[in-house]
N, C-alpha and C positions, 0 to 999 in steps of 0.2 A: 403617630408620626408618619407612617406610610400613607395614610389617608390624606393628611394635610399636605404632604409633599406632592401627591398626585393631583390634588384639586386646588392647590395654591391658596390654602386658607391657613391662617395663623393659629398656632397652638399655644395656649397658656395653661400650665399645669401647676396651680398653687400648692397642691399637696406634695409636689416634688421639691419644693424649695429647700427642705432640710437635707436633701441629698446632692444639691447642685455642686458643692465643692468637691465631691468625690470624683467627678468626671470632667473630661475636656469640654464637652458640650459645644463643639464646633465642628462643622464639616470642612471648613476652609473655603466653602462656596458662599459668597455673600447673599445670593438669592435664596439659597436653601436655609442659611442661618437666620434670615429675616423671618422665616416661617416657623422654625422649630427651636431655635436657641432661646434660652431664658432671657427675657427682657424685662426691664423695670416698667411696671404698669400698675395702676390702681387696682386692676383686677388680679394682680399677683398676690393679693391678700387672700389667704384661704378663708378667713372669717367673712370678708365682704362677698367673695364669690359664692360661698355657701349660703349666705343670707339672700343674695339675689336669686339663686337657684330656688330656694324654698319659697320666696315671695312670688316668683313667676309661676311656679308650680301651683301654689295655692290659688292664685288669681287666674290660672289657666291661660296665661299669656302665650300666644303663639302667632307671631306676625313676622313681617320682613325685617324687623329690628331686633326683637328678643324672642327666643324660644327655649324650651327646656326638653331635654331627653333624659329620662331617669329609668334605669332598668331595675326591675324587681329581682329578688334573690333567685338565681338560676335562669333568669331570662337572658337570651343572647341577642346580639345585633350584628348583622352582616355588613361590614364596612366596604366590602368589595362590590356589593350589589345595590346598596341603598345610599344615595347621595343627598338625602333630605337635610343632612346637617349643613349643607352649603346654602340653604335657602334663606337663612337669617343672618344679619350682621353679627349678632352675638348669640351663640348657643351655649347654654349652661348644661353641662353633662355630668351625670353621676352614674355609678354602677360599675360592674366588673367585666362582663363577658362581651366586650366590644372586640370583634375579631375581623381581621382582614389579611389573610395569608398572602393573597396576590399582591396587595399593596406593599406589604412588608418585604416580600421577596424582591419586588421591583426596586425597592429603595434600601435594600439591606446594607449596601456599602456605606451609604450616608448615615444610616442608623448606627452601624458599627463605629464609624468615625466619631459620631457624637458621644458614644459611650466608651471611647478610649479613656483610660484613667488619667486623672489630673497628674501634673508633674510630680507632686509630692507622693501620691499613691503609686505612681509608676516607679519611682525611686525605691519605695518600700518593697514593691513587687520584685524588682530586679535583685535586690539583696536577699529577699525571701527565697526566690528561685535558686539563686547561687548557693544558698545555704542548705536548702531542703530537697532539691532535685538532683539526681545523678546524671552525669554526662555520659556514662557508659552503660547504665542499666536501663531496662524497660521501666518507665515511670508510670505507675498506676495510682490514680487518685481515688480515694475512698471517702465518700460523703456519708458520715454517720449522723443521721437525724434522730435525735432523742427528744426529750421534753414534750412539745406539743404533739408529736407523732404517736405518742403512747395512747392518746384518746382520739385524735383526728380520724374521721371516717371509721370509727370503731376500732382503731389501732391496726387497720389492715396493711399499713405501710411501715409499721414499727418492727424493728429487728433487735434482738438482744446483741450485746457485744460479742458473745460467743458465736452468733450466727454470722456476723460480719467477718470474724476471724476465720470461720470455716470457708466463706467465699474467697477470702484472700488466699488461703491455702490451696484452694482449687485453682486460682489464677496461677499461683507459683508452680503447681504441678503441671498445668497446661503448657506453660512456657518453661519447661524444665531445662531446656538447652540454653536459656538466658538467665542472667542475673535479673531479678525483679525487685524493684524498690517501690515501696508504698508510701504515699503521702496521705495521711489521715487528717481530715478536717471535720470538725463537729461543732454543734451548738451546745455541747456539754463538755465538762472536763473529762479527759480520757487518760486512764492509767496505761502507759505503753507496755507494762509488764504482761498484759493479757495477750499481746502479740508476740510473745517469746518464740524465737525460732524464725521470725520473719524480719526482713530488713525494712524498718518502719521509721518514718519521721512524723512527728505530730505537729500539724500546722497550728500556730498560735498567733496568726495575724488577725487584724480586724476582719469583719465579715467580707467586705468587698475585696480585700487582698487575698483572703482564702479562696474566694470564688474564682478570681482570675488566675491564681496559682494552680487550681485544679484544671483549669482550661489549658494550662501549659503542659499537662501530662500527655502521655501517649494514649491513655485509656482512662475513663472514669467510670466507677460503679457506685451505685447508691439507689435509694428508693426514689420513686417519682417525685420530682421537686423542681420548681423553677430555678432553684439555686444551681443545679447542674445543667439544666436545659439551656440556661443563659450562656454558659461556657460553650456548649455545643453550637449555639447560634453564632457566638462571637468568633470562635476559632475553628469550628468544625471538628473539635476533639471527639473521638469516638466515645459513645456513651451507652452503657448497659444499665437499664433501670431494673432494679431488683423487685420481683413480685413473688409472693409466697407460692402462688399457683404455678409458677414457671421455674421453681427451684431445680427440678430435675434436668431442665434443658439448658442450664447455664453454660456448660461446655460447648453446646451447639451454637450458642450466641457468640462465644469467644471465637469459634471457628468462622462464623459469618462475617465478623467485622474485619477480618483480613489483615491483622497486624502480624508481620512476619516475626517468628521467634528466632 
């Protein structure tokens, strides 16, 4: 999105169609919206776009009208420095590690506006926050990632529930002069009894509402995950990523983020 806004090229993302109704997807600026807002087009068909990509790649088509950019597993592409994607009228793109920090930073306000929640999701979030967050306590979001994290990258980001509980107790002890309330969100069913002695609410919204509820907290802790990094981007909520190798320095990180107790 940042690349397209910078270079005034239109973005079509068929793979995102299933998520369109979750967000506002409008900046309020007609010129910007003409580039990155979802629009009805024959190329909005994931099946057709994927077929065109495979066909162009097989035939090695690369001209001023059609071209293909396809990244292999682990291959990266720098959108801040390479503008070759602007050379053809239609570029069919696949892969993951397209990165453009400069473009994203320059257009972050437009991107944030695009990904404001839809009216129905915002209503759910408002009710959720009113019910689950405290107006007087320090609200600490806890993202518990189970399931796939048990095996992902050899389980290096997987923590047992007891380990999350211990981190939460350390947060409570660090802010001992404050009341601390925890909002726990997870991709697994969590039994609140394991957090006995802590002031805990268990988030039970759908994924996108949980994600934005975490971003409404004063602090979020959890393993490295785009789920919490997105909230940090959207609202600037302070985020501490939990790493097994840095367990001993957790209090130092709490001190660094500068939330007054």
